[in-house]
Structure formats: C-alpha cells, structure tokens
PANUTOR-928986 format. One record per residue (C-alpha): residue in three letters; x, y, z. Coordinates in steps of 0.5 Angstrom, whole numbers. Layout:
(ALA, (X, Y, Z))
...
end
This chain:
(MET, (-66, 89, 198))
(SER, (-71, 87, 192))
(LYS, (-68, 90, 186))
(ASN, (-72, 89, 179))
(ILE, (-68, 85, 174))
(LYS, (-69, 85, 167))
(SER, (-68, 80, 162))
(SER, (-64, 81, 156))
(HIS, (-66, 75, 153))
(ASN, (-71, 79, 148))
(THR, (-65, 84, 146))
(PHE, (-60, 78, 145))
(LYS, (-65, 75, 141))
(LYS, (-66, 81, 136))
(LYS, (-59, 82, 136))
(SER, (-57, 75, 134))
(LYS, (-63, 73, 130))
(LYS, (-59, 72, 124))
(THR, (-54, 67, 126))
(LEU, (-56, 63, 132))
(TYR, (-64, 63, 131))
(LYS, (-63, 61, 123))
(GLN, (-64, 54, 124))
(PHE, (-70, 55, 128))
(ASP, (-73, 59, 122))
(ARG, (-80, 55, 120))
(SER, (-80, 59, 113))
(GLN, (-75, 54, 110))
(LYS, (-78, 50, 104))
(LYS, (-80, 43, 107))
(VAL, (-78, 37, 103))
(SER, (-83, 33, 98))
(PRO, (-85, 26, 99))
(GLU, (-82, 24, 93))
(GLU, (-75, 28, 94))
(LYS, (-75, 24, 101))
(GLU, (-77, 17, 98))
(SER, (-71, 18, 93))
(TYR, (-66, 20, 98))
(LEU, (-68, 14, 102))
(GLU, (-68, 9, 96))
(THR, (-61, 12, 95))
(LEU, (-59, 11, 102))
(SER, (-61, 4, 102))
(LYS, (-58, 2, 96))
(ASN, (-51, 5, 98))
(LEU, (-52, 1, 105))
(SER, (-54, -5, 101))
(LEU, (-60, -6, 105))
(PRO, (-67, -7, 103))
(GLY, (-72, -1, 102))
(ASP, (-77, -3, 107))
(MET, (-72, -3, 113))
(ILE, (-70, 4, 112))
(ALA, (-76, 7, 108))
(GLY, (-81, 3, 111))
(ALA, (-84, 1, 104))
(PRO, (-90, -3, 104))
(ILE, (-89, -10, 102))
(ILE, (-95, -14, 99))
(THR, (-95, -22, 98))
(THR, (-100, -25, 94))
(THR, (-102, -32, 94))
(GLY, (-106, -33, 88))
(ARG, (-112, -29, 87))
(CYS, (-115, -31, 94))
(SER, (-110, -28, 99))
(LEU, (-105, -23, 100))
(CYS, (-101, -20, 106))
(ILE, (-100, -13, 107))
(GLU, (-94, -11, 111))
(ASN, (-91, -4, 113))
(TYR, (-98, 0, 113))
(LYS, (-100, 5, 118))
(GLY, (-108, 5, 118))
(ILE, (-114, 3, 114))
(ILE, (-118, 8, 111))
(GLU, (-124, 4, 108))
(TYR, (-126, -3, 108))
(ASN, (-132, -6, 105))
(SER, (-133, -13, 101))
(ASN, (-131, -10, 95))
(VAL, (-125, -5, 97))
(ILE, (-120, -4, 102))
(LYS, (-116, 2, 102))
(VAL, (-110, 2, 107))
(GLN, (-105, 8, 108))
(THR, (-98, 7, 108))
(LYS, (-92, 11, 109))
(THR, (-91, 12, 102))
(GLY, (-98, 13, 99))
(LYS, (-105, 9, 99))
(ILE, (-106, 2, 97))
(CYS, (-113, 0, 94))
(VAL, (-115, -7, 94))
(GLU, (-121, -9, 89))
(GLY, (-125, -15, 89))
(ASN, (-131, -19, 91))
(ASN, (-132, -22, 98))
(LEU, (-126, -19, 101))
(ILE, (-125, -20, 108))
(ILE, (-119, -18, 113))
(LYS, (-117, -24, 117))
(TYR, (-113, -21, 122))
(PHE, (-109, -15, 123))
(THR, (-103, -13, 127))
(ASN, (-99, -6, 128))
(ASP, (-95, -7, 121))
(GLU, (-99, -13, 118))
(MET, (-105, -15, 115))
(ARG, (-108, -21, 111))
(VAL, (-114, -20, 106))
(THR, (-118, -26, 103))
(GLY, (-123, -26, 98))
(ILE, (-123, -26, 90))
(VAL, (-118, -20, 88))
(HIS, (-119, -16, 82))
(SER, (-114, -11, 82))
(ILE, (-108, -8, 87))
(LYS, (-107, 0, 86))
(TYR, (-102, 5, 89))
(CYS, (-106, 12, 90))
end
C-alpha cells in the first residue's frame, strides 16, 4: 500500500519560470528614494492631500530660536547639548545650537528647547 509519490513542483517551476515566477524575480531594479519621493509628492498633489499624510514628510515647527517641534520622525541618531540628529523617512535632520534639550518625545513627535543656530537636512 505504500507508494512513493514524487512531487512535480520542481519540474513545474522549471517549465513555468518565465511566466509564473517572473513577479518574484529579485534582480529587478529597486526604486530609489528620490523616485519614490517624487511619486508620493505627485500622488499627494493629485489627491489634494498634504504631503505629510501620504509621504510621511517631517514637519518642523519653530518658535523663535528657543524651541522647535519635529513630527514624523523615526528615531534619534545623536543627542548632546550641541547637536541633535534625527532620522526621518526622507532623510536626516540635524539641529545645531547650545544647551539643546529634548523636553519630551513620543513615537512621532519631539520637542527640543535651547538656543537653535541651524537646522540642516542631511
């Protein structure tokens, strides 16, 4: 009663590789962040939606030179009293100044106080 059953999956895979498994080919060129960003920007313009909703663009709100709020960030890269570097979906943000302190942070927002000299996008 025990018959050996041989799977035909590998044979089928070899025969249909050009059609069925083409979508799983990993050698295709991946989209660069610049191309992806421009696509998302175009999509947000066509749908008349703010860029931060679709692309997850960072929002930086400054209050004078003493306080700023960064929204839509992914993580903190570097933090000391002179430099705060934050990773976002679209790149890095570097805040330089004196006596910089992160007052609070949540999963998507942070408040920085101190004397801000510059905000750079890296």
